[in-house]
N, C-alpha and C positions, 0 to 999 in steps of 0.2 A: 502492501499499498501505500509503501516513500521506498526513498531512497537516501538513506540513511536513516539517523534517529534522533531528535531533540531532549527525548523524555530525563535522558541524564541517567538511566540506571549504573550504579558503580558496579556492577558486576559484568553488564554488558560489553559485547565486544563494539558491534554495531553501535551502540551510544558513543564510544571512545570513536569511534568514525565519526560524528558529526552530522549534524543534518542540510543534505542537499537539495531534495526538491519533495514535494507531492506528485503519488504519481496522476494521472488522468484515467478516468474510467475505463477508459480503450484499453489504457494498458493494462489495468488491474484486469478487466476481463479477457486480452489476448494469453495471458499468464495461462492461464484456468482451460483457455479455447483449444492452446499450442501443444499440451499440456493433453487433454480427453481426443486431442487427432492422433495422438502416439499411440494411448491407450488402445484406441480404436482400431488401426492398424494391426494391431496383435487378440482382436476380437477380446476386447477387453474395455469396460467402461469405468469410468470415471462415477463414485458413489458420493464420497463423501470431500469438504472441502474446509480445511481450519486454516481459516485466515492468521496466521505467528509468526515470525520470524521477524524479519529485518522493519523494523520503523514499528510506528503503534497505528493498528487501522481505526480505531476513532480518534485518531487526533488527525484523519483525513477522510472528517466522515459522509461527505456530502456526495465525496467520487466514490468511496466503498458502499455507499447507499446505492448508486446509481449504476453501479459493477453491479451487485449482487443482486438484482433485478434483471439486468442484464442476463447474468449466468442462469439465472430460473428460469427465465422466461426462455432463453433460448438455445441455452446446451440441457434442461429437463432435469437439472440439477433439484432437489426438494427440497424448500427453504429449511426446513428440521435436521437436511443431512451437511447443511455447513453448522458453522464452529467461528464465529469471532471473538480472538484474545486481545485483553487489554491489560494493560497494569493498573488503569482506576482511571478513567479520562471520565468522571463522575456527573461532569455535565451532560455529556454524550452518551453516558449508558443509561440515562434518563430519558433520554429522546428515543434512543434505540428500543428501550422496554414501551415509552409512554406514548410515542408518537408515530412513533413506523406501525405497519400493517407489516410486516415481515418476521416469521417466527423461526427466524436461526436462532441457535445458540448462543450463550455466552460464555465465555472462560473468564476469568478473573486471575491471575496471577499475583496468588498471596507473597509468596517468597518467607514470611515470615507470621507472627503468630500477632502482636499487639502494632496498633498504629504505630507507637513509639520506632518502632526496629522498620517499619515500612516507609516513614519518613525518615531517617536516615540512612534507610536504601536505594529509595525509590522517590525523588525530590516531588513524581507527578504528584502521590500522596497528597503532600501536602499543598501543592499549586491548587489541587482539585479539590479537597477539602475530606477527603481519606473516606474509606470506603463505608465507616459507619454513619454516615451522614447518607447514604442510601436506607 
């Protein structure tokens, strides 16, 4: 969803690279479409998607949502077969939960048990209000 990442998680190699830019909805979709096409050549089908890895999907919210809609419509991947992972961009977690008509799964990277520890490891936790505000 992004080239690089601006979340600043102290343990993350991508975060150490810094943030370059947001991927467009077309770029996000194309990654999935190309992989689906490669699987199809082997008579296999893409059945699940997890948006995790480089970048924070919920920090590129609008583009990710547009790409997810296109993925479900054009590639036929069921909404409940898609997981969006986040370190805790709370305002956009709320938007995803209450304002979208998508039924995708949400994975929250906890990394530790307390808000104090999360604040130390994940600067985004403090920036966005922490998970206890949900």
